[in-house]
Structures are given as structure tokens and as C-alpha cells.
N, C-alpha and C positions, 0 to 999 in steps of 0.2 A: 382883832383876829389873833387867836393863839397860834403857837408854833405848829401844832398838829393840823389845825384847820388850814393854815397857810400852806403847809406841806401837801395836804390832800388836794388843795386847789392847784398848787404848782405841779403836782403829778397827774393832773386830770387827763392829759393826753395819753400818758402811759397806762393809767388804769382803765381808760376807755378803749384801749387797744387790746393786746393779747391778755394782759393781766386781768382785764374785765371779764374774761371767760373762766377764771378760776372757780368761782362759785358754782356756775352751771356745770363745769367740768367734773367737780367732785360729786355733784348731785346725779350725774349721768351713770355713776357706778353703784352697783348694789353690794359689792364686796371689794376688799382690798386685795388685789392680786398683782401679778407681774405686768399685766396689760395696763393697769392704772399707772404704775411707775414709768413704763416705757412711753406712754402717751403724755404724761406730765413732763418727762424729759424733753420730748419734742416741743411741747408748749413753751417751756422755759428757753429753749434754743431760739424759737421764733420770737421771743421777747427780748432778744439780745443779751441773754445771760452768758452766751458762749457755750460751746459743746462740753469742754472739760469741767466748767463750773456747774452746768446743768447736771452732768453725770455725778459730780461730787455732792450736790444737793440731794439728789435722789438716793444715793448710797447712804448718806447720813439719815435721811428720812426713813429708809427701810429699817435701819437700826433702831430708830426711835419708836417706830410702830411695833416692832418686835418686843422692845424693852417695856413699853407701856401697856402692851396687850390691846392696843386700839383695834377695833373691828369695824367701826362705822366710817366709811369713806369721807363723810362730812366733817369728821373730827381731825382728819389729816391736815386740813388747812391751818389749824392752830399750831400743829407740829411743824408745818412748813414755815410759818412766821417765826417760830422759835429757832428753827434751823438757820434761816437766812440771817436773823439777828446775830446769832453766834458767829456766823461766818464773816460778818462785817465789823465785828468788834475790834477795837484797837485803841491806841493812845491818840485821842483827838485833841489833846491839849497843846497849847503853845507855851514854850518856856520863857517866862519873863523874870527869872530869878535874879538876873543882874542887868544893869542898864548901861548903855542902850543895847537891847536885844536886836539882832539883825535878821530880817526875813528877805531872802532872795526869792523873787517870783519869776518863774520861767514858763515857757510854753510857746507854741508856734503862733504866728500872726493870725488874728481873727477869732481866737478862742474866748476872748473877753478878759485878757490880762489886765489892761488898763482899768477897765470897769471894776474888776475884782480888787485891785489895789485901792481904788477910791472907796469901795464899800468896806474893805478891811480898815482903812483909815478912819472912816466914820464910826465903825464899831469900837475901835480902840479908844478914840477920842471920847465916845460916850462912856467908856469905862474909866475915864479920867486920865488916860495916858497921852503924853505929848509925842506926836509922831512927826518924823521928817522923811520925805520921799526923796530918793535918789533917782532922777530921771535918766537912767543909764542905758535905755534903749535909744542910742544916738544914731542907729543904723537906718531905721525906718522913717520915711518922710512923715511929718506931722505927729509922730509919736510923742514928742516933747510937748507940743501944743495941747494934745489930747490929755496928757497927764496933768498939765496945768489946770485945765478945766475941772478935772475931777478933784484935784487938790483944793481948788477954790470951793467946790461943792461940799467937800468934807471938812473944810476950814482947817487944813493942815499945811505946814510949810513944805516947800519944794526946793531942792538944789538941782540946778540944771546947767549945762554947757550948751554950746552950739551944736547943730546937727553935724555928725561925722566926728565928733570929739571922742577921746579915749574914754570908754565906759568906766574903767578902773579909776580914772582921775575924778570922775563924777562921784563915785562911791567914796573915794578918799575925802573929798570936800564935804560930802554929806555926813560922814563920820565925824569930821572936825567940827561941823556945825552942831551935831548932836551932843558932842562932848561940851562944847562951849555953852550950849543952851539947856543942858541937863535933860535931854530928850529921853524918853523911855524906849522908843522903837525907831529903827531905821528900816524902811521898806525900799528895796532896790528893784526897780524894773530892769529887765534884761531883754536883749534882742532875741527874736524867735528864729534861730538859725539851724533848725534840726536838719535841714537839707544839706548843710555843710558842717558835719560833726567836728571836724578839725578846728574850724574857727570858733565854734561854740565852746569847745573844751578849752581852747587857748584863752578865750575871753573870760570864761567862768573861773579858770584856774588863776588868772591874774587878779580878778575881783576877790577871790577867796584868799589869795596871798595878802592882799591889802587889809582885808578884814582880820585875818589871823595876826598880822603884825600890829595893827592899830587897836584891836579889841580882843586880845588873846583870851580874856576871861568871860567874854560875853556869849550868851546862848545864841545859837544860830539855827535857822530853819531854811530849807529849800522846798518851796511849794510849787508843784506843777499844776498849771491851770489847763483843764481839758474841757472841750465842748461836748456835752452829752448827746447832742443831735447827730454826732458822727458815729454813734454806736460802737461797734467793735474796732473801728479805726482809732478810737480814743484809747483802747487797750493797747493797740500796736504803738501808738505815739508814746504812751506811758512806758512801755517796755524799752523803746529806743532811748528815751530821756533817762531812764533809770540806769541803763548801760553806759550812757555817755556822760551823765552829770551827777548822778546820785541824787535821790529825792527823799525828803522826810515826810512828805504828806501831799495829798491831792486836793485840789479845789475843783469841783465839777460844776460847770456853769450851764445855763440854758435848759435846765431840767423841765421848766414850764413849757418849753417849745418842742418837746420831743415825746414820741411814744416809746423811746428806747431806754427807759429808766432802769431796766435790768442790767445795764452796763455797769452800774455802781457795784453790784455784787461781783461781777466778773473781774473788775479792776482789783478789788481787795483780795479776792481769792487767788487770782493768778500771779499777782505781783507782790503780795504781802506788804503793801504800802497803805497806811490808813487814809481814808477819805476824811479830811478835817473840816471842810466847809462845802456846802452846796448852794447853788444859786437857783432860786425859784421865782424870779421876777426881775423887773427893771428898777425898782425903787432902791434907795440907799440901804434900807433895812431888809432887803430880800436875799441877802447873803447870810445863811444861818449855819451855826456849828452843827456838824453832822451828828445825829442821834440814831444809831443803828436800829433800835427797837421801834422808835416812832416812824422811821423810814419804812421798815418792813410792814408795819401796820398799815401805813398809808398806801404802800405798793399793792398789798393784797386786800385793801379795803376792809380791814379788820378793826374792830373796836376793842379787842382784848389785849 
């Protein structure tokens, strides 16, 4: 199954929901007028795009309709796909220019952080990269054991300490192992402590100081994992984490289990942080690099 087909399948619940009404919506209009834009905005809000994002989409769409001289409501769908694609574009690449690159993975408990790390490891290993996992979520019971299971599935090495250990010490040892074994990537799991920002900041600051000291020339990413099924709550989480910790990219999980796929547009538009990966299933290869145009096509069930 190709990426587009997998994406369409993964977004089935979303496209069967509000987004499934898009075609019939445009067909219900005989002309392009203000009523069309107002009702489209309401439809997008209902699809979890968020009020400000839905307003921005329709504003951009009005401009495109005027610029292109479009008069048939059915043709507005193509312009909608184009508009949403442009709004979601950003740098989705990860920097592996020097090794070992470091990827910090953050997010509240239950969003699929451990699963995401396992799937990232599998992707990187398939690309020929040697990966070491730092099991630095020492706060949550069973987090280390779960990380071990995924490390085994992805056939990657893991550095761990006992539960309750200092997360920064785990990261230090993982970096030392990466240097000794010429690893390409160190992926660091972290505790999901958004409810206590002070502890989160202290912990991440300490981890970042270790990375800066031990790997001053290595590229670094901070990826925030969000659960798409939570809709606009995911946007609020992203805003909190961005303010508390700074993030370079989003990984959006569980898109196959939600009708709220519109939240992807909202996250990018409101926070100006690129979505780098999306999860559309349970298998190791179901974490895919984000492609804005393919996503917009799948979202609106468009073949163009």
C-alpha cells in the first residue's frame, strides 16, 4: 500500500465525519457568495480546525477565488486543498548533518510517546542509521520496561537506569555509549510532566546542559508528541509545551482513531511549528513523514 492510500485509510474516520460533507457542501451552492464562505467556516470549525484557523482558511480562499476568477462552487474544493497545503508547509526534515544527532521526545503520558520512539527507531534503522535510546522517563512506573519492549522490536540499543534515577544521568550515559559505538542518533525519552511545569523545565534544562556540554556540535531536535483524538486539547497542550520547553517539531499520533484530523491544520497555523511525522496505525511502519499536499488531498478526498 502506497503512502497516499495508507494515509487515506488512516484518515477514514476523519473523512467519514465532517470532512466527508465537503463535496456535497460545494454542490449545494449555485454561486460563490458570502453565505458559502460563512457556512464553510462553520464546517471547518466543526471539523476541529479551530475558529481562528477556519477564519484564516476562508480569508485566504476568498483571495484565491477573486484572483483566479473562479465562479463555479465545485471548483473551490481544489483551491481549498491548495490553501490548506500552503498553510501546513514547513521544514519537515530532521538534521543528521553531524553525529550523533540528538532527538528529545516530549509529551504528556498516554499520547503514544514510547510507541513513537520505537517507530522512529525502526525508520532510522531502515535508513541505515545506528540508534541508541536513552530511557530517561524514570518517573513513570513501567516506562522503562515499555521502552525496552519497543527497543527490542526496533532492534535498537537502549541505555537505562533504575526507576526514579536522574534522567540527565541516563542521557549522559546514552551519549557516552553513542560516542563509543559511533551511533548516528540518540533518542531521549522524557517524563510527561506538563502538570508541573517547574519540574519539567528543570529536568529538560538539565538534560539540555548535558547535551550541550557533551555534544556541542551535534544537531538537536525537540519533538512534541500529541494525540490527535484529543482535538483542540492537543493544540492547547502544544501551546503549553512550546511556552515551557521550546519545540522544533510535532509528531501527531492516532490519526487513524479520530474524526478530528483537522487539528493538524490548527496546530501548524496557530503555533508555527511544523508537523514532522504523523501516526496512522499500530504497525512499525505506520509512522510517516508528514507530507502537507498528500495530507490535504486525503483530508478532502481529492485526487488532484
